[in-house]
C-alpha positions, -999 to 999 in steps of 0.1 A, spaced: 0 0 0 14 34 -10 20 62 14 -10 81 -1 -32 50 3 -20 45 39 -29 82 47 -64 78 31 -71 46 51 -59 62 83 -81 92 77 -111 70 70 -105 55 104 -105 91 118 -68 92 124 -41 114 109 -14 91 94 15 109 111 2 124 143 -26 99 153 -49 129 159 -83 135 142 -79 152 109 -87 189 106 -120 198 90 -119 212 55 -131 248 51 -140 246 14 -176 239 4 -181 207 -16 -197 207 -51 -234 195 -53 -223 162 -67 -198 157 -39 -223 168 -13 -247 141 -27 -220 115 -23 -211 126 12 -248 123 21 -249 88 7 -218 77 25 -231 91 58 -262 70 54 -241 38 58 -227 49 92 -197 71 82 -192 103 101 -192 136 82 -154 138 82 -150 101 70 -177 105 44 -159 136 30 -126 118 29 -142 89 10 -156 113 -16 -123 129 -23 -111 103 -49 -134 97 -78 -122 61 -83 -126 52 -47 -159 70 -44 -173 51 -74 -162 18 -59 -178 27 -26 -211 37 -43 -211 3 -62 -206 -16 -29 -234 4 -12 -257 -4 -41 -248 -41 -43 -252 -47 -6 -280 -23 1 -260 -6 28 -279 27 27 -311 10 38 -296 -18 59 -315 -25 92 -298 -23 116 -273 1 100 -236 -6 101 -216 4 131 -192 33 124 -162 10 126 -176 -14 101 -185 14 78 -150 27 80 -136 -7 70 -159 -9 40 -147 26 29 -111 15 35 -116 -15 12 -130 9 -14 -99 30 -13 -77 -1 -18 -98 -15 -46 -100 20 -62 -63 20 -70 -64 -12 -91 -77 -14 -127 -111 -31 -131 -111 -67 -143 -138 -93 -151 -139 -106 -116 -134 -72 -98 -170 -72 -84 -166 -108 -71 -134 -98 -53 -150 -67 -38 -180 -87 -27 -159 -114 -11 -140 -89 10 -171 -68 19 -190 -99 30 -161 -108 53 -163 -73 68 -201 -75 73 -200 -109 90 -173 -95 113 -145 -119 101 -124 -89 92 -123 -65 121 -92 -42 115 -78 -21 87 -47 -44 87 -69 -74 80 -88 -55 53 -55 -46 36 -43 -82 38 -77 -93 24 -76 -70 -6 -40 -80 -14 -50 -117 -12 -80 -115 -35 -62 -93 -60 -33 -119 -62 -57 -148 -67 -82 -159 -93 -118 -169 -85 -128 -192 -68 -107 -185 -37 -95 -210 -11 -115 -197 19 -92 -214 44 -61 -198 28 -79 -165 27 -88 -166 64 -53 -177 74 -37 -149 53 -61 -123 69 -59 -134 105 -96 -144 106 -105 -160 139 -73 -148 156 -78 -145 193 -54 -138 221 -65 -127 256 -49 -99 275 -36 -125 300 -19 -145 272 -3 -113 259 9 -104 293 24 -138 298 43 -136 265 56 -101 273 70 -114 306 88 -142 287 103 -117 262 114 -94 289 132 -122 306 148 -137 275 160 -103 262 175 -93 296 155 -60 296 165 -39 326 142 -9 327 117 15 312 142 27 286 135 -5 267 97 1 265 96 10 228 120 -17 218 99 -43 236 67 -32 220 84 -35 186 97 -69 196 62 -81 205 48 -68 172 74 -88 153 67 -120 172 52 -147 150 16 -152 158 10 -117 171 6 -100 138 -31 -95 143 -31 -87 180 -47 -54 190 -20 -27 192 -37 -12 222 -39 -45 240 -3 -52 232 8 -18 246 -13 -23 277 3 -57 283 38 -43 279 30 -14 303 15 -38 328 46 -61 327 70 -32 330 50 -18 360 54 -52 377 91 -57 368 104 -22 372 79 -2 393 60 30 383 75 48 353 81 81 372 98 63 400 120 45 375 129 78 358 139 93 392 162 64 399 179 67 365 205 95 373 217 74 403 220 44 382 239 63 355 263 76 381 269 41 395 274 28 360 302 52 352 323 41 382 332 8 366 344 9 330 348 -29 328 312 -34 339 300 -9 312 319 -28 285 304 -60 297 269 -48 292 250 -71 268 242 -55 234 206 -68 238 200 -44 268 184 -12 254 205 19 261 191 45 285 190 71 257 193 67 219 228 71 205 213 98 183 203 119 214 236 121 232 273 127 227 285 137 192 252 131 174 231 147 202 252 179 200 249 185 162 233 217 150 196 220 142 186 222 106 193 257 93 218 263 122 248 262 98 260 297 90 257 310 54 275 337 35 241 352 25 208 349 45 188 340 14 208 308 11 196 296 44 161 305 36 161 287 3 176 256 20 149 255 47 122 260 21 135 230 2 139 207 32 109 220 53 134 221 82 140 183 81 173 165 87 188 155 53 219 133 53 237 112 27 258 81 26 284 87 -2 305 56 -10 329 54 -39 318 25 -62 354 12 -64 352 -18 -40 331 -37 -15 320 -22 18 336 -34 50 326 -35 87 338 1 91 313 13 65 285 -2 86 291 26 111 288 53 84 256 37 71 242 35 107 251 71 114 237 87 82 206 66 77 199 63 115 204 100 123 180 110 95 154 83 105 156 93 142 147 128 132 120 118 107 143 131 80 157 117 47 189 101 36 203 99 1 225 70 -12 249 90 -34 276 71 -54 307 93 -55 316 82 -91 342 107 -101 371 83 -109 360 60 -138 394 43 -138 386 25 -105 348 22 -106 327 -8 -116 289 -14 -118 293 -45 -97 303 -24 -68 273 -1 -73 250 -32 -72 268 -47 -42 267 -14 -21 230 -10 -28 223 -46 -19 243 -44 14 225 -12 25 191 -29 20 204 -61 37 212 -40 67 176 -28 68 178 6 53 162 21 22 175 52 6 152 82 1 168 89 -32 196 71 -51 219 96 -68 253 98 -83 279 126 -84 279 121 -121 242 133 -121 257 168 -115 287 168 -140 272 196 -160 265 218 -130 299 211 -115 316 221 -148 295 253 -149 306 262 -114 342 255 -123 340 280 -151 324 305 -126 353 298 -102 378 307 -129 358 339 -138 360 350 -102 398 344 -104 396 316 -78 409 288 -101 435 284 -128 448 258 -152 481 244 -142 505 225 -166 531 215 -140 542 179 -135 530 160 -104 566 162 -90 566 200 -95 532 204 -78 544 184 -48 576 205 -46 556 238 -48 534 225 -20 566 219 1 566 181 0 603 170 -3 598 133 1 586 106 25 597 113 61 611 147 52 598 177 69 577 200 45 597 229 31 586 263 21 557 266 -3 558 283 -37 531 296 -60 526 277 -92 541 295 -122 506 294 -138 488 308 -107 485 343 -119 478 336 -156 449 358 -170 414 346 -164 407 345 -201 436 322 -206 425 298 -179 390 297 -194 404 289 -228 428 262 -214 399 247 -193 378 244 -224 407 227 -242 409 202 -213 372 195 -217 376 190 -254 403 164 -251 432 186 -262 454 173 -233 465 139 -221 463 129 -185 486 149 -162 493 175 -189 468 199 -174 448 203 -142 424 229 -129 435 240 -95 417 261 -69 433 294 -60 431 291 -22 456 303 5 492 291 4 500 309 36 474 289 56 488 262 78 462 237 65 475 216 35 439 214 23 442 251 14 472 248 -8 456 251 -42 439 217 -44 431 201 -78 395 206 -89 396 188 -123 420 164 -140 422 148 -174 413 111 -176 411 89 -206 385 65 -192 350 56 -201 325 63 -173 300 36 -163 271 61 -167 282 89 -189 303 69 -213 329 89 -233 311 122 -229 337 137 -206 375 139 -209 378 157 -176 366 146 -142 361 165 -109 381 155 -78 365 145 -45 377 178 -29 359 198 -55 328 176 -59 318 165 -25 308 199 -9 291 211 -40 269 180 -44 261 182 -7 250 218 -15 230 208 -46 212 181 -25 205 204 4 222 182 29 217 196 64 243 174 81 274 162 61 286 135 85 320 119 78 350 104 96 377 124 114 403 119 86 383 146 68 387 172 95 413 191 76 390 191 45 363 210 63 381 243 57 384 238 20 348 225 20 336 258 34 359 278 13 346 264 -20 309 268 -12 315 304 -2 337 310 -32 309 303 -56 282 316 -32 261 285 -28 243 270 2 270 257 26 262 224 45 279 218 78 305 190 78 309 172 112 333 144 118 331 113 140 356 86 148 358 56 123 354 20 133 382 -5 131 385 -41 144 417 -56 158 431 -86 139 414 -75 106 423 -55 76 401 -29 58 423 -17 30 408 -25 -4 443 -26 -19 455 -52 6 424 -73 4 427 -73 -33 463 -86 -29 449 -114 -7 423 -123 -33 447 -122 -63 472 -142 -43 446 -169 -36 452 -165 1 414 -162 6 384 -175 -13 373 -141 -26 360 -108 -14 333 -127 4 356 -151 22 340 -154 57 374 -148 73 373 -112 60 354 -84 75 339 -71 43 301 -69 47 295 -94 19 319 -118 38 300 -113 71 267 -119 53 280 -151 37 293 -163 71 258 -160 84 261 -129 107 226 -114 109 223 -78 97 206 -69 130 237 -80 150 259 -56 130 236 -27 135 233 -36 172 271 -38 175 276 -4 160 249 12 181 264 -1 213 298 14 205 283 49 204 294 77 181 321 101 192 351 119 177 374 92 189 382 62 166 368 28 177 396 2 175 375 -26 189 384 -62 198 368 -88 176 357 -106 208 333 -77 214 318 -81 180 315 -119 184 297 -114 217 271 -91 201 265 -117 174 260 -144 201 236 -123 220 216 -116 189 214 -152 179 208 -166 215 170 -162 214 163 -158 178 175 -190 161 165 -226 165 186 -252 183 193 -285 167 210 -317 179 244 -319 161 276 -339 164 306 -324 147 329 -355 149 306 -385 153 313 -416 174 290 -446 169 271 -460 199 252 -493 199 226 -496 227 227 -534 233 195 -537 253 173 -523 226 160 -544 197 174 -540 162 142 -524 150 135 -503 181 124 -467 173 107 -441 194 97 -407 178 104 -378 202 88 -344 198 110 -317 211 109 -279 211 131 -261 186 141 -236 213 133 -242 250 128 -205 257 111 -195 225 80 -217 220 68 -198 190 97 -213 170 78 -246 171 88 -282 175 105 -310 156 102 -348 158 133 -370 159 139 -407 162 156 -426 191 170 -459 180 194 -487 189 222 -469 170 231 -434 178 261 -411 173 277 -388 200 305 -363 198 340 -379 200 350 -355 227 321 -366 249 339 -400 256 373 -408 271 389 -439 284 403 -423 316 377 -412 341 382 -386 369 362 -368 396 359 -336 376 348 -354 344 311 -359 340 306 -371 305 309 -407 291 336 -431 302 337 -470 306 311 -479 332 298 -444 335 262 -431 330 253 -399 310 221 -383 299 211 -377 263 195 -343 256 157 -347 253 160 -386 250 138 -407 273 166 -425 291 203 -421 301 229 -446 288 258 -464 305 289 -474 286 296 -511 289 325 -516 264 342 -501 234 361 -510 202 394 -495 191 413 -496 158 449 -506 152 463 -473 166 441 -474 197 415 -449 186 380 -456 199 357 -463 169 325 -476 186 309 -478 220 285 -503 234 261 -490 260 229 -500 277 199 -478 282 188 -473 318 151 -480 312 145 -504 341 143 -499 379 146 -466 396 158 -440 371 195 -429 374 200 -392 376 230 -384 353 254 -356 362 257 -344 327 238 -345 293 254 -348 259 241 -342 224 233 -371 200 217 -381 167 200 -414 158 206 -437 129 172 -442 113 173 -444 74 135 -447 72 132 -410 84 164 -398 68 182 -395 101 209 -383 105 216 -356 80 252 -358 71 270 -325 64 294 -326 35 315 -297 47 315 -277 80 337 -247 77 352 -233 109 369 -199 106 397 -187 128 416 -154 128 431 -147 94 461 -129 109 483 -138 139 487 -102 150 461 -77 163 476 -52 139 489 -69 108 524 -56 97 533 -40 64 542 -75 51 508 -87 60 511 -119 39 538 -132 62 514 -127 92 487 -149 78 475 -177 101 480 -210 82 452 -226 102 426 -200 97 403 -223 78 393 -257 93 370 -280 72 352 -308 90 336 -335 69 309 -359 80 292 -339 108 257 -351 116 225 -331 124 190 -342 134 164 -345 106 147 -313 116 173 -293 97 157 -295 63 121 -288 72 133 -260 94 154 -246 66 124 -246 43 103 -228 69 130 -202 76 133 -195 39 96 -192 35 94 -167 64 123 -147 50 108 -146 15 76 -133 29 94 -106 49 114 -97 18 83 -95 -3 69 -69 21 102 -50 20 102 -51 -18 66 -38 -19 75 -10 5 105 0 -16 85 -1 -48 57 22 -35 81 46 -19 86 64 -52 112 89 -41 141 65 -42 135 58 -80 168 68 -96 167 81 -132 190 54 -146 169 24 -137 188 12 -106 165 -15 -91 146 -12 -59 150 -38 -32 143 -73 -45 138 -106 -29 171 -117 -45 189 -89 -27 175 -98 7 173 -136 7 201 -161 6 211 -194 21 228 -176 50 192 -169 63 192 -205 75 208 -201 108 207 -224 139 226 -233 170 241 -268 169 234 -277 206 267 -274 226 287 -269 194 283 -234 178 261 -212 157 259 -222 120 245 -210 87 242 -225 52 270 -213 28 263 -201 -7 281 -232 -20 254 -254 -5 229 -271 -28 198 -280 -9 166 -288 -27 145 -282 4 151 -245 1 130 -243 -30 93 -237 -27 73 -269 -25 103 -292 -24 105 -323 -2 119 -318 33 142 -348 30 176 -349 15 175 -353 -23 200 -367 -47 224 -339 -57 222 -321 -23 255 -309 -10 253 -294 24 279 -268 34 278 -250 68 297 -220 80 303 -215 117 290 -180 124 305 -178 159 314 -202 187 291 -205 218 316 -187 240 347 -167 235 378 -187 227 408 -164 226 429 -191 209 404 -196 181 386 -164 172 362 -164 143 
């Protein structure tokens, strides 16, 4: 549903779409025809305001008139209640935006009937109903219709309250600051889609009252708690990422102290006024990546800051590709950057390119020359460096000298610049340089280059241009063109702020305010595109998406959820200090995100066969077990328990001891979720003394033994397809030995950074679970895709696609915890038929299962991810 349609439906329910307040009454008098329609619509139970709203759109009004006539709603006895009438009118709005077909009246009648007999009770249900019937052909499957629209859904306030308490406990919520996050969490809970928002909020309020006391009392205690928290840095660093912060990161520190829109000084007052007229006083930001490589973990902070700050202030954020260097750019990077931004959960307001403004940038360069603030220079690169005082690496800068071309006549520079544009010069034979201030102490004021000659075809403009603007010239001007209110960048651009301001003022255009925050780095990793390319070309890694790297496509392939990355960045905060963070902290955030959000399956990484001697050869018991003991909405799976099972090799040893509680000769151990414990009676070894098989008895007679430990297991049962054997389980350790890789980084590579285990076994629930997870993710992605498609504003002029299911769905979405082993996800190399719609949920011929370890269950300093 488009924004316009959402607004209309909201108003028909007597709510303003943004404020939640009743709409203001119109002061203009309706036409006689409109007045007649309003009178008709009031006759079915609509209020004056709702009837007037329904009459605004001719198409919707005609649909509503047809429905009224067909169902005799104007003379209905008893008349419709106002809420039902509002739902009918809302359905008319939705049907009114679609072209009429042969079965349109059937579809309209089907939905209206469901409203009149009270099966559809909310606008959300009506919206789902219209979408359903418009995507189907008559006759409809009534059961499928009712499931899709939440017909018959019922949850009592007591049940809601109980579920809220479980969520609060599972997410380790600590106070009223997490109220909004908890409400959103409940709304996203499977099975609560159709719950009343008011009942949901009341249930959360009630639970918070019980857990944390009255809200005002909690607020009064907050300052004392904050003071106590600051006394222990180690405790603060150990705070789980899942605990909601007391204040939003956008409300405190660096971001909280940013200027208000329009608060950035201008050379002329009218520039500020024009800016505020364009933005309506909103926050407008931009994320401006160069399309010359893949984004890495450091970019996730820039994405979070720019998109998040705008969203927090109900503003807008551009995705702008800074494509001014065609020699290094590639369309594959454009596509990857857009896909990763959407994967992280953000949708650009508009997608633009610096190349969109090449004509305007050229015109301003000409104007700069005319104002005698730029000149064409023909010096060599060596001479330019010497004039700027650079005498060599490690040598203290010397005195600066003006370029010999600096004071050439304006007319001559204009002529030379046109010759540059026309292709008269080869690269490095001519440059346009800005005439700044050579006496300033800031190197960014020493006559920076604005344009250079490049013999390269541009991925969007082709061979139109022979000259291309530099970053120093382009960035501030395009920020100005796009009315950016907050130009947020990292601290390495602090020195550039002076030249940024200088250029905007030199050509007298609106001047955005550049503000700088500390960049994000992780220890033990490498962010340099040049160095990663060397690893890729040297076959030291599997590619740019090798899960040992910290490019975002690599983290995605490994199975790290996008929400965990956003959570990690948000908990670090945003300040002017760089964040050189340990990978252990990142891993811990990922664990906490996965802890209560992914299923848990029985798994043995290195299987050891166990034969239970006192069970018959054909013995089998099917066990239904929860997928997650703390998250019942994840459902259940059914697994077999048979005479032959497999346990983890490390869960058995020949030598027993007092501090060892797992299996050993003569010892009893429990099996997770199995009916009985087992006792080891004997074992078999191979020629080198390695244990190859155990013989045990099940303790199913007499008083039950209470084992001191439980271990994971999987059963051998070919009839049900158990166990599922994994072809490859890839376990990733640190790529480098050092926290800060040296200049000769190849010599620092960890030779054991990739461990491949073959033959791991998983319970049979994996494939049906994978199919269900993919179905859920496809549905979520479909909704995201629809939302992006109706947003409209992010439509770029060159046909760059909106979010698509292909961008948001991949095998890495199948994530689970191997009980007592680690967290895993399917790798892109996997071939699993069950992931396809309608496929069988048993292993098929040709399947090849590859798992990536996302993260271990606990920190292991010797074997980091």
